[in-house]
NUZA-230933 format. One record per residue (C-alpha): residue number from 1; residue in three letters; z, y, x. Coordinates in Angstrom, 3 decimals. Last residue first. Layout:
residues N
<NUM,"ALA",<Z,Y,X>>;
...
END
This chain:
residues 462
<462,"UNK",<35.583,-13.270,-91.348>>;
<461,"UNK",<39.219,-12.802,-90.210>>;
<460,"UNK",<41.666,-15.301,-91.674>>;
<459,"UNK",<42.482,-17.043,-88.374>>;
<458,"UNK",<43.515,-13.665,-86.950>>;
<457,"UNK",<46.090,-13.266,-89.718>>;
<456,"UNK",<47.714,-16.573,-88.790>>;
<455,"UNK",<47.892,-15.518,-85.136>>;
<454,"UNK",<49.286,-12.170,-86.248>>;
<453,"UNK",<52.106,-13.911,-88.102>>;
<452,"UNK",<53.133,-15.890,-85.011>>;
<451,"UNK",<53.055,-12.751,-82.844>>;
<450,"UNK",<55.212,-10.850,-85.346>>;
<449,"UNK",<57.663,-13.778,-85.345>>;
<448,"UNK",<57.371,-16.307,-88.153>>;
<447,"UNK",<59.977,-18.747,-86.724>>;
<446,"UNK",<58.745,-21.924,-85.045>>;
<445,"UNK",<59.542,-25.332,-86.522>>;
<444,"UNK",<61.106,-27.946,-84.214>>;
<443,"UNK",<64.629,-27.293,-85.597>>;
<442,"UNK",<63.655,-27.734,-89.239>>;
<441,"UNK",<64.791,-31.371,-89.549>>;
<440,"UNK",<68.191,-30.519,-88.053>>;
<439,"UNK",<68.771,-27.749,-90.592>>;
<438,"UNK",<67.779,-30.027,-93.472>>;
<437,"UNK",<70.351,-32.608,-92.387>>;
<436,"UNK",<73.042,-29.916,-92.029>>;
<435,"UNK",<72.450,-28.550,-95.518>>;
<434,"UNK",<75.937,-29.239,-96.904>>;
<433,"UNK",<77.394,-27.177,-94.050>>;
<432,"UNK",<75.931,-23.938,-95.484>>;
<431,"UNK",<74.392,-21.975,-92.598>>;
<430,"UNK",<70.972,-23.223,-93.766>>;
<429,"UNK",<71.072,-20.682,-96.582>>;
<428,"UNK",<71.425,-17.810,-94.129>>;
<427,"UNK",<68.519,-19.156,-92.055>>;
<426,"UNK",<66.296,-19.418,-95.136>>;
<425,"UNK",<66.984,-15.815,-96.138>>;
<424,"UNK",<65.935,-14.733,-92.630>>;
<423,"UNK",<62.741,-16.802,-92.961>>;
<422,"UNK",<61.931,-15.085,-96.247>>;
<421,"UNK",<62.391,-11.678,-94.625>>;
<420,"UNK",<60.192,-12.658,-91.660>>;
<419,"UNK",<57.490,-13.925,-94.085>>;
<418,"UNK",<57.070,-10.787,-96.159>>;
<417,"UNK",<54.304,-9.317,-93.974>>;
<416,"UNK",<52.260,-12.485,-94.502>>;
<415,"UNK",<51.941,-11.587,-98.191>>;
<414,"UNK",<49.233,-9.032,-97.402>>;
<413,"UNK",<46.938,-11.725,-96.016>>;
<412,"UNK",<45.066,-12.814,-99.123>>;
<411,"UNK",<42.096,-14.632,-97.533>>;
<410,"UNK",<42.216,-17.448,-100.099>>;
<409,"UNK",<42.658,-20.537,-97.920>>;
<408,"UNK",<44.391,-19.252,-94.803>>;
<407,"UNK",<46.150,-16.233,-96.293>>;
<406,"UNK",<47.138,-17.530,-99.710>>;
<405,"UNK",<47.989,-20.889,-98.129>>;
<404,"UNK",<50.258,-19.223,-95.567>>;
<403,"UNK",<52.052,-17.273,-98.304>>;
<402,"UNK",<52.403,-20.430,-100.407>>;
<401,"UNK",<53.925,-22.385,-97.528>>;
<400,"UNK",<56.407,-19.620,-96.759>>;
<399,"UNK",<57.236,-19.457,-100.465>>;
<398,"UNK",<57.852,-23.212,-100.666>>;
<397,"UNK",<60.123,-23.170,-97.624>>;
<396,"UNK",<62.056,-20.175,-98.947>>;
<395,"UNK",<62.405,-21.783,-102.375>>;
<394,"UNK",<63.820,-24.954,-100.813>>;
<393,"UNK",<66.297,-22.985,-98.715>>;
<392,"UNK",<67.491,-20.905,-101.663>>;
<391,"UNK",<67.730,-24.015,-103.832>>;
<390,"UNK",<69.869,-25.701,-101.191>>;
<389,"UNK",<72.100,-22.659,-100.683>>;
<388,"UNK",<72.601,-22.202,-104.446>>;
<387,"UNK",<73.396,-25.916,-104.847>>;
<386,"UNK",<76.133,-25.606,-102.206>>;
<385,"UNK",<77.388,-22.388,-103.805>>;
<384,"UNK",<77.514,-24.024,-107.243>>;
<383,"UNK",<79.484,-27.034,-106.027>>;
<382,"UNK",<82.042,-24.815,-104.312>>;
<381,"UNK",<82.376,-22.380,-107.233>>;
<380,"UNK",<82.648,-24.933,-110.070>>;
<379,"UNK",<80.700,-23.270,-112.878>>;
<378,"UNK",<82.674,-21.103,-115.329>>;
<377,"UNK",<79.658,-19.168,-116.609>>;
<376,"UNK",<80.813,-15.544,-116.639>>;
<375,"UNK",<83.095,-15.712,-113.582>>;
<374,"UNK",<80.487,-17.713,-111.683>>;
<373,"UNK",<77.778,-15.156,-112.416>>;
<372,"UNK",<79.972,-12.248,-111.335>>;
<371,"UNK",<80.950,-14.057,-108.118>>;
<370,"UNK",<77.276,-14.757,-107.356>>;
<369,"UNK",<76.570,-11.101,-108.105>>;
<368,"UNK",<79.232,-9.919,-105.674>>;
<367,"UNK",<77.976,-12.169,-102.880>>;
<366,"UNK",<74.375,-10.998,-103.285>>;
<365,"UNK",<75.407,-7.359,-103.367>>;
<364,"UNK",<77.598,-7.895,-100.267>>;
<363,"UNK",<74.626,-9.445,-98.460>>;
<362,"UNK",<72.437,-6.404,-99.251>>;
<361,"UNK",<69.189,-7.340,-100.982>>;
<360,"UNK",<66.029,-6.589,-99.019>>;
<359,"UNK",<62.742,-6.525,-100.870>>;
<358,"UNK",<59.559,-8.539,-101.388>>;
<357,"UNK",<60.699,-12.107,-100.663>>;
<356,"UNK",<63.646,-11.724,-103.028>>;
<355,"UNK",<66.763,-13.691,-102.221>>;
<354,"UNK",<68.913,-12.136,-104.966>>;
<353,"UNK",<66.584,-12.449,-107.959>>;
<352,"UNK",<65.071,-15.843,-107.117>>;
<351,"UNK",<68.485,-17.166,-106.073>>;
<350,"UNK",<69.875,-16.180,-109.461>>;
<349,"UNK",<66.831,-17.772,-111.073>>;
<348,"UNK",<67.536,-21.155,-109.475>>;
<347,"UNK",<71.332,-21.238,-109.594>>;
<346,"UNK",<71.552,-22.661,-113.128>>;
<345,"UNK",<69.665,-25.819,-112.002>>;
<344,"UNK",<66.241,-26.157,-113.579>>;
<343,"UNK",<64.320,-26.439,-116.851>>;
<342,"UNK",<61.013,-24.699,-116.231>>;
<341,"UNK",<59.240,-21.393,-116.919>>;
<340,"UNK",<55.715,-21.044,-115.497>>;
<339,"UNK",<54.620,-18.592,-118.227>>;
<338,"UNK",<57.362,-16.159,-117.221>>;
<337,"UNK",<55.270,-13.375,-115.731>>;
<336,"UNK",<56.885,-10.441,-117.569>>;
<335,"UNK",<60.349,-9.567,-118.878>>;
<334,"UNK",<61.659,-6.158,-119.934>>;
<333,"UNK",<65.347,-5.485,-119.344>>;
<332,"UNK",<67.136,-4.872,-122.615>>;
<331,"UNK",<67.253,-1.227,-123.750>>;
<330,"UNK",<69.851,1.079,-122.163>>;
<329,"UNK",<67.387,2.307,-119.546>>;
<328,"UNK",<64.091,0.469,-119.795>>;
<327,"UNK",<63.853,-1.140,-116.353>>;
<326,"UNK",<61.093,-3.744,-116.284>>;
<325,"UNK",<61.602,-7.097,-114.552>>;
<324,"UNK",<58.790,-9.047,-112.873>>;
<323,"UNK",<58.791,-6.969,-109.689>>;
<322,"UNK",<62.583,-7.337,-109.360>>;
<321,"UNK",<62.572,-11.124,-109.415>>;
<320,"UNK",<62.547,-14.025,-111.871>>;
<319,"UNK",<59.424,-15.989,-110.989>>;
<318,"UNK",<61.144,-19.173,-112.223>>;
<317,"UNK",<61.876,-18.224,-115.831>>;
<316,"UNK",<64.594,-20.879,-115.551>>;
<315,"UNK",<65.994,-22.417,-118.723>>;
<314,"UNK",<69.066,-24.499,-118.017>>;
<313,"UNK",<69.520,-27.971,-116.526>>;
<312,"UNK",<72.463,-30.271,-117.268>>;
<311,"UNK",<74.264,-31.452,-114.146>>;
<310,"UNK",<73.013,-32.342,-110.694>>;
<309,"UNK",<72.215,-29.928,-107.906>>;
<308,"UNK",<74.073,-31.199,-104.845>>;
<307,"UNK",<73.392,-34.916,-104.402>>;
<306,"UNK",<70.093,-35.242,-106.290>>;
<305,"UNK",<68.901,-31.966,-104.768>>;
<304,"UNK",<69.922,-33.142,-101.314>>;
<303,"UNK",<67.887,-36.320,-101.685>>;
<302,"UNK",<64.796,-34.436,-102.936>>;
<301,"UNK",<65.078,-31.829,-100.169>>;
<300,"UNK",<65.272,-34.562,-97.526>>;
<299,"UNK",<62.214,-36.319,-98.979>>;
<298,"UNK",<60.222,-33.063,-98.930>>;
<297,"UNK",<61.265,-32.288,-95.312>>;
<296,"UNK",<60.343,-35.711,-93.902>>;
<295,"UNK",<57.024,-34.532,-92.426>>;
<294,"UNK",<58.773,-32.212,-89.930>>;
<293,"UNK",<56.229,-31.794,-87.103>>;
<292,"UNK",<53.665,-31.062,-89.830>>;
<291,"UNK",<55.403,-27.703,-89.995>>;
<290,"UNK",<53.477,-26.479,-86.946>>;
<289,"UNK",<51.495,-23.834,-88.812>>;
<288,"UNK",<52.833,-23.522,-92.391>>;
<287,"UNK",<50.208,-25.001,-94.746>>;
<286,"UNK",<50.855,-28.699,-95.377>>;
<285,"UNK",<54.537,-28.975,-94.466>>;
<284,"UNK",<55.345,-25.790,-96.383>>;
<283,"UNK",<53.362,-26.896,-99.433>>;
<282,"UNK",<55.289,-30.187,-99.292>>;
<281,"UNK",<58.363,-28.225,-100.391>>;
<280,"UNK",<56.772,-27.933,-103.837>>;
<279,"UNK",<56.492,-31.702,-104.150>>;
<278,"UNK",<60.100,-32.122,-103.009>>;
<277,"UNK",<61.315,-29.658,-105.640>>;
<276,"UNK",<59.387,-31.602,-108.295>>;
<275,"UNK",<61.000,-34.872,-107.221>>;
<274,"UNK",<64.458,-33.302,-107.115>>;
<273,"UNK",<64.152,-31.798,-110.588>>;
<272,"UNK",<62.257,-28.821,-111.965>>;
<271,"UNK",<61.955,-30.184,-115.493>>;
<270,"UNK",<58.961,-29.170,-117.610>>;
<269,"UNK",<59.263,-26.664,-120.447>>;
<268,"UNK",<58.218,-27.639,-124.004>>;
<267,"UNK",<61.640,-28.688,-125.267>>;
<266,"UNK",<63.050,-25.157,-125.121>>;
<265,"UNK",<66.121,-24.789,-122.914>>;
<264,"UNK",<69.417,-24.630,-124.840>>;
<263,"UNK",<70.552,-21.032,-124.960>>;
<262,"UNK",<73.490,-19.594,-122.983>>;
<261,"UNK",<71.227,-19.680,-119.924>>;
<260,"UNK",<69.277,-16.658,-121.100>>;
<259,"UNK",<72.456,-14.628,-121.668>>;
<258,"UNK",<73.909,-15.538,-118.262>>;
<257,"UNK",<70.599,-14.610,-116.684>>;
<256,"UNK",<70.646,-11.266,-118.478>>;
<255,"UNK",<74.193,-10.642,-117.217>>;
<254,"UNK",<73.010,-11.207,-113.646>>;
<253,"UNK",<70.130,-8.775,-114.029>>;
<252,"UNK",<72.315,-6.171,-115.747>>;
<251,"UNK",<74.887,-6.363,-112.949>>;
<250,"UNK",<72.069,-5.953,-110.436>>;
<249,"UNK",<70.893,-2.852,-112.269>>;
<248,"UNK",<74.302,-1.214,-112.461>>;
<247,"UNK",<75.125,-1.937,-108.833>>;
<246,"UNK",<71.833,-0.616,-107.484>>;
<245,"UNK",<71.611,2.436,-109.731>>;
<244,"UNK",<72.564,4.818,-106.888>>;
<243,"UNK",<69.529,3.468,-105.023>>;
<242,"UNK",<67.248,5.469,-107.351>>;
<241,"UNK",<63.696,5.395,-105.970>>;
<240,"UNK",<63.804,1.972,-104.290>>;
<239,"UNK",<65.910,0.403,-107.046>>;
<238,"UNK",<63.602,1.906,-109.676>>;
<237,"UNK",<60.519,0.505,-107.962>>;
<236,"UNK",<61.945,-3.004,-107.645>>;
<235,"UNK",<63.122,-2.831,-111.273>>;
<234,"UNK",<59.552,-2.167,-112.352>>;
<233,"UNK",<59.398,1.095,-114.238>>;
<232,"UNK",<55.708,1.006,-115.128>>;
<231,"UNK",<55.969,0.466,-118.870>>;
<230,"UNK",<56.662,-2.369,-121.301>>;
<229,"UNK",<53.114,-2.285,-122.638>>;
<228,"UNK",<52.934,-4.599,-125.645>>;
<227,"UNK",<50.381,-7.349,-125.258>>;
<226,"UNK",<46.641,-7.917,-125.506>>;
<225,"UNK",<45.742,-11.434,-124.464>>;
<224,"UNK",<42.614,-13.138,-123.139>>;
<223,"UNK",<42.120,-16.796,-122.310>>;
<222,"UNK",<38.660,-16.826,-123.947>>;
<221,"UNK",<39.513,-19.945,-125.935>>;
<220,"UNK",<43.154,-18.921,-126.391>>;
<219,"UNK",<42.195,-15.539,-127.901>>;
<218,"UNK",<45.157,-13.207,-128.271>>;
<217,"UNK",<46.179,-10.055,-130.091>>;
<216,"UNK",<49.181,-7.713,-130.202>>;
<215,"UNK",<51.733,-10.076,-128.618>>;
<214,"UNK",<55.106,-8.348,-128.359>>;
<213,"UNK",<56.496,-8.058,-124.842>>;
<212,"UNK",<59.440,-10.202,-123.681>>;
<211,"UNK",<62.843,-8.521,-123.562>>;
<210,"UNK",<65.195,-11.111,-125.042>>;
<209,"UNK",<66.253,-10.941,-128.672>>;
<208,"UNK",<66.416,-14.697,-129.135>>;
<207,"UNK",<63.228,-14.988,-131.208>>;
<206,"UNK",<61.583,-12.788,-128.586>>;
<205,"UNK",<62.245,-15.296,-125.822>>;
<204,"UNK",<60.897,-18.316,-127.723>>;
<203,"UNK",<57.798,-16.453,-128.934>>;
<202,"UNK",<57.035,-15.228,-125.429>>;
<201,"UNK",<57.500,-18.724,-123.981>>;
<200,"UNK",<54.999,-20.226,-126.384>>;
<199,"UNK",<52.447,-17.451,-125.822>>;
<198,"UNK",<52.811,-17.599,-122.031>>;
<197,"UNK",<52.435,-21.385,-122.036>>;
<196,"UNK",<49.284,-21.107,-124.244>>;
<195,"UNK",<47.550,-18.572,-121.978>>;
<194,"UNK",<45.765,-21.215,-119.900>>;
<193,"UNK",<44.118,-20.554,-116.555>>;
<192,"UNK",<40.857,-19.627,-114.874>>;
<191,"UNK",<40.024,-16.641,-117.074>>;
<190,"UNK",<43.611,-15.410,-117.311>>;
<189,"UNK",<42.777,-11.866,-118.399>>;
<188,"UNK",<45.815,-9.884,-119.539>>;
<187,"UNK",<45.203,-6.636,-121.421>>;
<186,"UNK",<48.215,-4.333,-121.500>>;
<185,"UNK",<48.901,-1.837,-124.273>>;
<184,"UNK",<49.280,1.915,-124.601>>;
<183,"UNK",<49.837,4.476,-127.315>>;
<182,"UNK",<50.490,8.210,-126.872>>;
<181,"UNK",<46.802,9.095,-127.138>>;
<180,"UNK",<44.768,5.992,-126.435>>;
<179,"UNK",<45.617,4.000,-123.344>>;
<178,"UNK",<44.694,0.456,-122.293>>;
<177,"UNK",<46.255,-0.922,-119.124>>;
<176,"UNK",<44.411,-3.755,-117.418>>;
<175,"UNK",<45.603,-6.981,-115.801>>;
<174,"UNK",<43.732,-9.730,-113.958>>;
<173,"UNK",<44.971,-13.277,-113.363>>;
<172,"UNK",<43.923,-15.211,-110.256>>;
<171,"UNK",<47.524,-15.583,-109.097>>;
<170,"UNK",<49.337,-13.797,-106.275>>;
<169,"UNK",<49.841,-10.757,-108.479>>;
<168,"UNK",<47.624,-8.065,-109.923>>;
<167,"UNK",<47.863,-4.295,-109.752>>;
<166,"UNK",<46.716,-2.709,-112.986>>;
<165,"UNK",<43.101,-1.706,-113.628>>;
<164,"UNK",<42.641,1.177,-116.041>>;
<163,"UNK",<40.965,1.156,-119.466>>;
<162,"UNK",<40.675,4.145,-121.822>>;
<161,"UNK",<41.134,3.119,-125.426>>;
<160,"UNK",<38.523,3.576,-128.150>>;
<159,"UNK",<37.773,-0.164,-128.320>>;
<158,"UNK",<41.397,-0.884,-129.254>>;
<157,"UNK",<41.065,-2.410,-132.720>>;
<156,"UNK",<41.793,-6.004,-131.680>>;
<155,"UNK",<38.132,-6.859,-132.291>>;
<154,"UNK",<37.170,-4.051,-129.930>>;
<153,"UNK",<39.513,-5.373,-127.223>>;
<152,"UNK",<38.014,-8.854,-127.562>>;
<151,"UNK",<34.446,-7.507,-127.459>>;
<150,"UNK",<35.174,-5.455,-124.326>>;
<149,"UNK",<36.917,-8.346,-122.572>>;
<148,"UNK",<34.068,-10.731,-123.407>>;
<147,"UNK",<31.460,-8.243,-122.179>>;
<146,"UNK",<33.342,-7.752,-118.907>>;
<145,"UNK",<33.576,-11.530,-118.522>>;
<144,"UNK",<29.843,-12.067,-119.053>>;
<143,"UNK",<28.877,-9.240,-116.699>>;
<142,"UNK",<30.786,-10.767,-113.781>>;
<141,"UNK",<27.824,-10.589,-111.411>>;
<140,"UNK",<25.041,-8.440,-112.789>>;
<139,"UNK",<22.582,-8.398,-115.688>>;
<138,"UNK",<23.838,-6.915,-118.960>>;
<137,"UNK",<21.648,-6.988,-122.053>>;
<136,"UNK",<22.737,-4.734,-124.919>>;
<135,"UNK",<21.160,-5.040,-128.347>>;
<134,"UNK",<22.001,-2.155,-130.692>>;
<133,"UNK",<23.662,-1.837,-134.060>>;
<132,"UNK",<23.752,0.788,-136.816>>;
<131,"UNK",<19.987,0.502,-137.346>>;
<130,"UNK",<20.365,-3.222,-138.194>>;
<129,"UNK",<17.269,-4.940,-136.817>>;
<128,"UNK",<18.586,-4.155,-133.316>>;
<127,"UNK",<17.433,-1.350,-131.023>>;
<126,"UNK",<17.584,-1.555,-127.209>>;
<125,"UNK",<19.994,-1.085,-124.352>>;
<124,"UNK",<19.285,-2.646,-120.953>>;
<123,"UNK",<22.158,-2.623,-118.482>>;
<122,"UNK",<21.388,-3.375,-114.840>>;
<121,"UNK",<24.076,-3.394,-112.179>>;
<120,"UNK",<22.666,-2.466,-108.777>>;
<119,"UNK",<23.196,-4.844,-105.863>>;
<118,"UNK",<20.138,-3.680,-103.948>>;
<117,"UNK",<18.629,-0.445,-105.252>>;
<116,"UNK",<15.536,-0.748,-107.470>>;
<115,"UNK",<12.380,0.382,-105.728>>;
<114,"UNK",<10.128,3.398,-106.270>>;
<113,"UNK",<12.440,4.590,-109.010>>;
<112,"UNK",<10.841,5.693,-112.265>>;
<111,"UNK",<11.696,2.301,-113.816>>;
<110,"UNK",<15.339,3.430,-113.532>>;
<109,"UNK",<15.013,5.429,-116.782>>;
<108,"UNK",<18.705,6.364,-116.863>>;
<107,"UNK",<20.661,6.171,-113.632>>;
<106,"UNK",<24.452,6.085,-113.446>>;
<105,"UNK",<25.603,6.485,-109.836>>;
<104,"UNK",<29.157,6.017,-108.574>>;
<103,"UNK",<29.255,7.804,-105.239>>;
<102,"UNK",<29.358,6.638,-101.600>>;
<101,"UNK",<26.033,5.039,-100.680>>;
<100,"UNK",<24.170,5.852,-103.886>>;
<99,"UNK",<24.545,9.577,-103.210>>;
<98,"UNK",<22.099,9.398,-100.307>>;
<97,"UNK",<19.360,7.965,-102.498>>;
<96,"UNK",<20.125,10.507,-105.221>>;
<95,"UNK",<19.670,13.550,-102.999>>;
<94,"UNK",<17.698,15.325,-105.730>>;
<93,"UNK",<15.089,16.617,-103.310>>;
<92,"UNK",<14.511,13.134,-101.928>>;
<91,"UNK",<14.181,11.823,-105.472>>;
<90,"UNK",<11.101,14.016,-105.918>>;
<89,"UNK",<9.208,11.508,-103.763>>;
<88,"UNK",<9.376,9.075,-106.676>>;
<87,"UNK",<6.768,11.197,-108.534>>;
<86,"UNK",<6.668,12.741,-111.997>>;
<85,"UNK",<10.376,12.552,-112.858>>;
<84,"UNK",<10.846,13.750,-116.419>>;
<83,"UNK",<12.474,10.517,-117.600>>;
<82,"UNK",<14.612,10.273,-114.442>>;
<81,"UNK",<17.966,10.929,-116.097>>;
<80,"UNK",<20.701,10.947,-113.453>>;
<79,"UNK",<24.480,10.876,-113.806>>;
<78,"UNK",<26.205,11.096,-110.425>>;
<77,"UNK",<29.933,10.418,-110.245>>;
<76,"UNK",<32.009,11.562,-107.271>>;
<75,"UNK",<35.054,9.455,-106.538>>;
<74,"UNK",<38.482,10.969,-105.896>>;
<73,"UNK",<40.440,8.855,-108.368>>;
<72,"UNK",<40.913,11.917,-110.596>>;
<71,"UNK",<37.156,11.971,-111.348>>;
<70,"UNK",<34.526,14.365,-110.114>>;
<69,"UNK",<31.255,14.906,-111.931>>;
<68,"UNK",<27.597,15.401,-111.013>>;
<67,"UNK",<24.654,16.064,-113.334>>;
<66,"UNK",<21.119,15.108,-112.339>>;
<65,"UNK",<17.664,15.492,-113.942>>;
<64,"UNK",<18.572,19.031,-115.113>>;
<63,"UNK",<16.296,18.665,-118.149>>;
<62,"UNK",<17.194,15.139,-119.285>>;
<61,"UNK",<20.716,15.381,-117.879>>;
<60,"UNK",<22.273,14.571,-121.262>>;
<59,"UNK",<25.510,16.487,-121.695>>;
<58,"UNK",<28.890,15.130,-120.636>>;
<57,"UNK",<31.674,17.447,-121.778>>;
<56,"UNK",<34.589,17.063,-119.421>>;
<55,"UNK",<37.419,14.523,-119.234>>;
<54,"UNK",<40.519,15.684,-117.347>>;
<53,"UNK",<42.875,13.429,-119.339>>;
<52,"UNK",<40.819,10.411,-118.296>>;
<51,"UNK",<38.030,11.250,-115.857>>;
<50,"UNK",<36.847,7.667,-115.422>>;
<49,"UNK",<36.854,7.172,-119.185>>;
<48,"UNK",<34.888,10.397,-119.629>>;
<47,"UNK",<32.223,9.105,-117.251>>;
<46,"UNK",<31.941,5.719,-118.955>>;
<45,"UNK",<31.815,7.122,-122.496>>;
<44,"UNK",<29.129,9.635,-121.496>>;
<43,"UNK",<27.070,6.980,-119.730>>;
<42,"UNK",<27.043,4.735,-122.804>>;
<41,"UNK",<26.122,7.572,-125.163>>;
<40,"UNK",<23.488,8.645,-122.617>>;
<39,"UNK",<21.888,5.202,-122.763>>;
<38,"UNK",<22.083,4.988,-126.545>>;
<37,"UNK",<18.653,3.688,-127.542>>;
<36,"UNK",<17.355,7.159,-128.453>>;
<35,"UNK",<14.398,7.041,-126.095>>;
<34,"UNK",<13.713,3.482,-124.977>>;
<33,"UNK",<15.907,1.324,-122.725>>;
<32,"UNK",<17.275,0.951,-119.202>>;
<31,"UNK",<20.555,2.160,-117.783>>;
<30,"UNK",<20.862,1.251,-114.083>>;
<29,"UNK",<24.446,1.274,-112.833>>;
<28,"UNK",<25.002,1.926,-109.124>>;
<27,"UNK",<28.230,1.157,-107.271>>;
<26,"UNK",<28.716,2.856,-103.888>>;
<25,"UNK",<32.188,4.147,-104.670>>;
<24,"UNK",<33.950,1.727,-107.031>>;
<23,"UNK",<33.561,0.627,-110.629>>;
<22,"UNK",<36.134,-1.667,-112.216>>;
<21,"UNK",<37.754,0.556,-114.835>>;
<20,"UNK",<34.449,2.167,-115.824>>;
<19,"UNK",<33.056,-1.175,-116.936>>;
<18,"UNK",<35.707,-1.524,-119.641>>;
<17,"UNK",<35.102,2.069,-120.732>>;
<16,"UNK",<31.356,1.430,-120.990>>;
<15,"UNK",<31.976,-1.712,-123.042>>;
<14,"UNK",<34.226,0.288,-125.353>>;
<13,"UNK",<31.485,2.897,-125.784>>;
<12,"UNK",<29.042,0.185,-126.855>>;
<11,"UNK",<31.741,-1.454,-128.968>>;
<10,"UNK",<32.271,1.789,-130.890>>;
<9,"UNK",<28.565,2.496,-131.397>>;
<8,"UNK",<27.876,-0.970,-132.743>>;
<7,"UNK",<27.182,-3.853,-130.457>>;
<6,"UNK",<25.140,-7.039,-130.196>>;
<5,"UNK",<25.853,-8.317,-126.684>>;
<4,"UNK",<23.576,-10.256,-124.362>>;
<3,"UNK",<24.645,-11.773,-121.044>>;
<2,"UNK",<23.099,-12.170,-117.608>>;
<1,"UNK",<24.840,-13.417,-114.470>>;
END
């Protein structure tokens, strides 16, 4: 992939910072261009971005030929300027060839090399008619998206920020934290998706005083957003580190759901009705090994939903769990990952929070929060508990199907480790007498024992 960018000094440095976030040991960047084009300016910005708060001075290595740096991530960085190299054999003395295997190497004047390294990222920097601008040609896989991110961030006024990759989720979205001084923001890249649902839902939530992040900048065509940084204190992390807050936090989660459901759902969300629940259950039949022995599962779920989960729907954020909630002390819980919101039964998000695939929730905590929710909302307890069990079972089946699909189709195997917990949640839900038909239909299906999970993992090996 090749892309051209017309950049001023700020965008040039911003592009370097954006690249710095994604480099790994063994990556080589070739910086081509005439004297004074800005190659060292680019390299300096990249190295200092990698070093963060420990950033050093980065002089031009024109006379030393090579300068080496350490960064806090444990990777050595080599910055080479081969302008004064008289013969490629001198590279052996520098040790540059060896460094390319496990360091990040930035090489100016790469035409002095005897052969260009395989897989190197080439960046050619040259003058533009305007002396304050330069022409930058990037040639490597993903160069177009890096350039788009850098230009978007610069247009938003954040080109001077250091960029760090944030952990992603099961989707194809990418996330980056931008820091400058005491300020920070989050860049969301949804290259294969659509940011419009997130924007609509954010506006709706913020208008009602709920804890969605402010939108700093967005580009629907590029599917890029810069949003307020709500911090790193995911509720899942806080619960693990401070178990004494368990009751307080779960009370806050339940009370937040009550608050959300006090509002009429927005007209732009789709219904999650019996037909939609059946369609999602089909993921289990399609992807879970052996589940094709129970082809009637989706139809059973649809019938049970019509029987047990009627009544007016409420807004469901859908992926409402402890890794999508941010603890901010006395401030409202922060909300993320709500672009797939739907109109669903009031139990849906409560199940999502209390039957979490990623963490254990004590049975007495689950029971107490159901009681708290019922006391606040006035739902009929027996009808609600039956619907809760059905939705819990349906979600478990869908999640098991999704985890298998992520592994078998996409090679993402880390979610397989959560399957025994999800299966245990499913078995508890199936204890409800209203789900007897679903229980019978699932009898031929094998549990995700360690051996079962390893067989799936083995099928994903290259």
